[in-house]
C-alpha positions in Angstrom: 0.0 0.0 0.0 1.3 3.4 -1.0 0.0 7.0 -0.8 1.0 7.9 -4.3 -0.6 11.2 -5.0 -2.1 14.3 -3.4 -4.2 16.9 -5.3 -4.1 19.9 -3.1 -7.0 21.9 -4.5 -9.8 21.7 -7.0 -12.3 19.6 -5.1 -15.2 20.7 -2.9 -14.1 22.0 0.5 -16.4 19.8 2.6 -17.1 17.9 5.8 -19.9 15.4 6.5 -20.5 14.9 2.8 -21.3 11.5 1.3 -19.8 9.9 -1.8 -20.0 6.8 -3.9 -18.5 5.4 -7.1 -20.1 4.3 -10.3 -17.7 2.8 -12.8 -14.7 5.2 -13.0 -16.4 8.3 -11.5 -16.9 9.3 -7.9 -19.9 11.4 -7.0 -20.0 13.4 -3.8 -23.1 15.0 -2.4 -23.7 17.8 0.0 -21.8 18.5 3.3 -20.9 21.9 4.6 -18.0 24.3 4.9 -17.9 27.0 7.6 -16.2 29.4 5.1 -19.1 29.4 2.7 -22.8 29.9 2.9 -24.8 26.7 2.7 -26.6 26.4 -0.6 -30.3 26.0 -0.8 -30.1 22.6 -2.5 -27.6 19.7 -2.3 -24.7 20.3 -4.7 -23.1 17.4 -6.6 -19.5 17.1 -7.7 -17.9 14.4 -9.8 -14.3 13.2 -9.7 -13.1 11.4 -12.9 -10.5 8.9 -11.8 -9.1 8.7 -15.3 -8.5 12.4 -15.9 -8.1 13.2 -12.2 -10.3 16.2 -12.6 -13.2 17.5 -10.5 -16.3 19.0 -12.0 -19.5 20.4 -10.6 -22.7 18.9 -11.9 -25.3 21.5 -12.7 -28.7 19.9 -12.5 -32.2 21.3 -13.0 -33.8 22.3 -9.7 -37.2 20.8 -9.3 -39.6 20.1 -6.3 -37.9 16.6 -6.2 -34.4 18.0 -5.7 -33.0 17.5 -2.1 -32.4 20.5 0.1 -28.8 21.1 1.2 -27.8 18.5 3.8 -25.0 16.9 5.8 -24.7 13.8 7.8 -26.8 12.0 5.1 -26.0 8.7 3.3 -25.7 7.8 -0.4 -25.6 4.3 -2.0 -25.1 3.2 -5.6 -27.5 0.8 -7.3 -26.9 0.2 -11.0 -26.5 3.7 -12.5 -28.6 5.3 -9.8 -27.6 6.9 -6.5 -30.0 7.0 -3.6 -29.7 9.7 -0.9 -31.4 9.3 2.4 -31.6 11.3 5.7 -29.2 14.0 6.9 -29.5 17.3 8.5 -30.2 20.7 7.0 -30.3 24.2 8.5 -33.6 23.6 10.4 -34.1 19.9 10.8 -33.2 16.4 9.7 -34.9 14.4 7.0 -36.3 11.0 6.2 -36.9 11.6 2.5 -35.5 9.3 -0.2 -34.1 10.9 -3.3 -32.7 9.3 -6.4 -30.0 10.8 -8.6 -29.7 9.4 -12.2 -26.1 9.5 -13.3 -27.2 9.2 -17.0 -29.7 12.0 -17.1 -28.1 14.0 -14.2 -31.5 14.6 -12.7 -33.3 14.0 -9.3 -36.5 12.2 -8.5 -38.3 11.1 -5.4 -39.5 7.5 -5.5 -43.0 6.9 -4.2 -42.5 4.6 -1.1 -44.7 2.5 1.0 -44.4 1.1 4.5 -43.1 2.9 7.6 -39.8 4.7 7.0 -37.3 5.5 9.7 -37.7 8.7 11.6 -35.8 11.9 10.6 -32.2 10.8 11.1 -28.7 11.9 10.5 -25.3 10.4 11.3 -26.6 6.9 10.3 -25.1 4.4 8.0 -26.4 2.9 4.8 -25.3 0.1 2.4 -26.8 -2.1 -0.4 -27.2 -5.8 -0.2 -28.9 -7.5 -3.1 -31.8 -5.2 -4.1 -32.2 -3.6 -0.7 -30.7 -0.5 1.0 -30.1 -1.1 4.7 -30.1 1.8 7.2 -28.6 1.4 10.7 -28.4 3.7 13.7 -27.9 7.5 13.7 -29.4 10.3 15.7 -33.2 10.6 15.6 -34.2 14.2 15.6 -37.6 14.0 17.2 -36.5 12.2 20.4 -33.0 13.8 20.4 -31.3 10.4 21.0 -29.1 7.8 19.3 -30.6 4.8 17.6 -29.6 1.2 16.9 -32.6 0.3 14.8 -32.2 -1.5 11.4 -34.4 -0.7 8.4 -34.3 -1.6 4.8 -36.1 -0.5 1.6 -36.5 -2.5 -1.6 -34.9 -0.6 -4.5 -37.4 -2.3 -6.8 -40.7 -2.0 -5.0 -39.7 0.9 -2.6 -41.3 -0.7 0.4 -39.8 0.2 3.8 -39.4 -2.5 6.4 -38.4 -2.4 10.0 -36.0 -5.3 10.5 -36.6 -7.4 13.6 -33.3 -9.0 14.3 -32.0 -11.7 16.7 -28.7 -11.8 18.6 -27.2 -8.8 20.4 -27.3 -5.6 18.2 -24.7 -2.9 18.4 -25.3 -0.2 20.9 -27.1 3.1 20.0 -24.7 5.3 18.0 -24.1 7.8 15.2 -21.3 8.5 12.8 -20.2 4.9 12.6 -19.7 2.9 9.4 -21.5 0.0 7.7 -19.7 -2.2 5.2 -20.8 -5.2 3.2 -18.9 -8.5 3.0 -20.7 -11.6 1.7 -24.3 -10.4 2.5 -23.3 -9.3 6.0 -23.4 -5.7 7.2 -20.4 -4.9 9.4 -20.7 -2.1 11.9 -17.7 -0.4 13.4 -17.1 2.7 15.6 -19.4 5.6 16.2 -20.4 7.7 19.2 -23.0 6.7 21.8 -23.7 7.2 25.5 -23.0 5.0 28.4 -25.8 2.8 29.7 -26.1 4.6 33.0 -24.6 8.0 32.2 -24.6 10.8 29.7 -20.9 10.4 29.1 -19.9 9.7 25.4 -18.6 6.3 24.6 -16.7 5.1 21.6 -17.0 1.4 21.0 -14.3 -0.4 19.1 -15.8 -3.9 18.7 -16.9 -5.0 15.3 -20.3 -6.5 14.8 -22.2 -7.8 11.8 -25.7 -8.6 10.7 -26.2 -11.7 8.6 -29.0 -10.5 6.2 -29.9 -14.1 5.4 -30.8 -15.0 9.0 -31.1 -11.4 10.3 -29.0 -12.3 13.3 -26.3 -10.0 14.9 -23.0 -11.6 15.8 -19.9 -10.4 17.6 -16.6 -12.0 16.4 -14.0 -12.9 18.9 -12.2 -9.8 20.2 -8.7 -9.0 19.0 -6.4 -6.9 21.2 -5.0 -5.3 18.0 -8.3 -3.7 17.1 -8.2 0.1 16.5 -9.3 2.5 19.2 -12.9 3.6 19.2 -13.6 6.5 16.9 -16.3 8.3 15.0 -16.5 10.1 11.6 -13.9 7.7 10.2 -14.3 6.0 6.8 -14.5 2.3 6.0 -14.1 0.5 2.6 -14.0 -3.1 1.5 -11.2 -4.3 -0.8 -10.9 -7.9 -1.9 -13.1 -9.2 1.0 -11.3 -7.3 3.8 -12.4 -4.2 5.7 -10.2 -1.1 5.9 -10.7 1.7 8.5 -9.1 5.1 8.0 -8.8 8.1 10.3 -11.6 9.6 12.4 -11.9 11.2 15.8 -11.0 9.6 19.1 -13.4 11.4 21.5 -12.0 9.8 24.6 -8.4 11.1 24.1 -9.6 14.1 22.0 -7.4 13.4 19.0 -7.8 13.2 15.2 -6.4 10.1 13.5 -4.9 9.2 10.1 -4.1 5.6 10.8 -5.2 2.7 8.6 -6.4 -0.7 9.9 -7.4 -3.9 8.1 -9.9 -6.4 9.3 -10.1 -10.0 8.0 -13.6 -11.4 8.5 -12.4 -15.0 8.2 -9.6 -14.9 10.8 -11.2 -12.0 12.8 -7.7 -10.4 13.0 -7.0 -6.7 12.9 -3.7 -5.4 11.4 -2.4 -1.8 11.6 -1.1 -1.2 8.1 2.3 0.3 7.4 1.4 2.5 4.5 4.3 4.0 2.5 4.3 7.6 1.1 2.9 10.8 2.5 -0.4 10.2 4.2 -3.3 12.8 4.8 -3.0 14.8 7.9 -5.2 13.4 10.8 -8.8 14.2 10.1 -12.4 13.2 10.4 -15.7 13.7 8.5 -13.9 12.8 5.2 -14.9 10.4 2.5 -13.1 7.4 1.1 -14.1 5.5 -2.0 -12.5 2.6 -3.8 -12.3 2.3 -7.6 -10.5 -0.8 -8.9 -7.3 -1.1 -6.9 -7.2 2.5 -5.7 -8.7 4.3 -2.7 -9.5 8.0 -3.0 -9.8 10.0 0.2 -11.0 13.6 0.2 -12.3 16.4 2.4 -12.8 16.3 6.1 -11.7 18.5 9.0 -8.6 18.8 11.2 -7.5 21.0 14.1 -6.2 24.4 12.9 -3.0 24.1 14.9 -0.5 21.3 14.9 -1.3 20.1 18.4 -3.8 17.3 17.8 -4.7 17.0 21.5 -5.5 20.7 22.0 -8.9 20.2 20.4 -11.6 20.7 23.0 -14.6 22.0 21.1 -17.0 21.2 18.3 -16.9 24.8 17.2 -15.8 25.6 13.7 -13.3 28.1 15.0 -11.0 25.2 16.0 -11.1 23.3 12.8 -10.0 23.7 9.2 -11.8 22.0 6.4 -10.0 20.4 3.5 -10.4 20.5 -0.3 -7.6 18.1 -1.0 -7.7 14.5 -2.3 -5.3 11.7 -1.5 -4.7 8.5 -3.5 -3.9 5.2 -1.8 -2.8 2.5 -4.2 -3.2 -1.0 -2.8 -0.8 -2.5 -5.4 1.2 0.2 -7.1 2.9 -0.8 -10.4 6.7 -0.6 -10.8 6.2 2.2 -13.3 4.3 4.2 -10.7 6.8 3.7 -8.0 9.6 4.6 -10.3 7.8 7.8 -11.3 7.3 8.7 -7.6 11.0 8.1 -6.9 12.0 10.3 -9.8 9.8 13.2 -8.7 10.7 12.9 -5.0 14.5 12.9 -5.7 14.6 15.1 -8.8 16.4 12.5 -10.8 17.7 13.3 -14.3 15.2 11.8 -16.8 17.4 12.1 -20.0 18.3 8.4 -19.8 14.7 7.2 -19.3 12.4 5.8 -22.1 10.6 8.6 -23.9 7.2 7.5 -22.8 8.2 7.9 -19.1 10.0 11.2 -19.9 6.8 12.5 -21.5 4.6 11.4 -18.5 6.9 13.1 -16.0 7.0 16.3 -18.1 3.2 16.2 -18.3 2.8 15.9 -14.5 5.2 18.8 -13.8 3.4 21.1 -16.2 -0.1 20.4 -14.7 -1.7 23.3 -12.8 -1.2 22.9 -9.0 2.0 20.7 -9.2 4.3 21.3 -6.3 7.5 19.4 -5.5 8.2 18.3 -1.9 11.3 16.4 -0.7 9.2 14.2 1.5 6.4 13.5 -0.8 4.8 15.5 -3.6 1.6 16.9 -4.8 0.4 17.0 -8.4 -2.4 16.9 -10.8 -2.2 14.2 -13.4 -0.3 11.0 -12.4 -1.7 8.3 -14.6 -3.1 5.9 -12.0 -4.3 3.3 -14.4 -1.0 2.5 -16.1 
């Protein structure tokens, strides 16, 4: 694993946004930035992983377009993206919206059954033809949830899932990931059973959607610390956790852990390259063998432990994008070494010389001795 690239600007400066990939494009929705006024409707940006360029999608505003939101969820189903829940300026939502990536338009499917209450900070994932919703913060009762719902993405009927086993505790800003028809829940913020003190569980739990039974794998002492507002992705049947906020020790994180669902073993990864700064409320999306991490917030000063408030004044919000390559090619590693060490390229093959020249002349390229930032490294060669 290698952090191969950082694009310092060009993307949306956002936190608590939500993103998903369809084919080679990443779509990100909503979120907020304290430096900008919140738009009236949810904005949509697209990152092309081939050209490495961001673009804003301008869609027609209709009564079926979602209001601006944060703490919502999005999932991909065929060429459609479903957005549910989240918080806006006045309240949270339980509306379901559908974004069509072919027509670049919004619609609101007509649903039946009883939907979840207005919720933000929940998690969502797709298993077969269903979108599953777990947990979050319910606006009307001002409390965390550990309920499980699902909606059919063919009939659009909501169902409350009655599970067996011991479910995860009530929480928000956790993650839900899918491996073999099971929904894995990790992290998040909740309250102690007999107090109002925040707790940050670090056990991993999963719901088998065939039996609808919750299970707790055997504990591993190497598990990451509890955290919220982290990201989780699945790559080749294993779960990866990146970053987040440890509310017990008041610190932002930029570590990477891998969980194997067969051996139930956690491994802290030794990732090469220049990593993102510690952050939370970011997004991570995998396309082929590459993970893209973007946005989020970090303390404004360098002392990670000096963060004592949720106030925006203590945080800075990011517009950068980092690329984590699970299996970098030899050509890519050679290119990185040449750029980092300013090696003479005259003796190199012309195709590699031209690629390095192209990178250096891209807008926003800066050279750093301990890592570099650039637009334009060809990630698919």
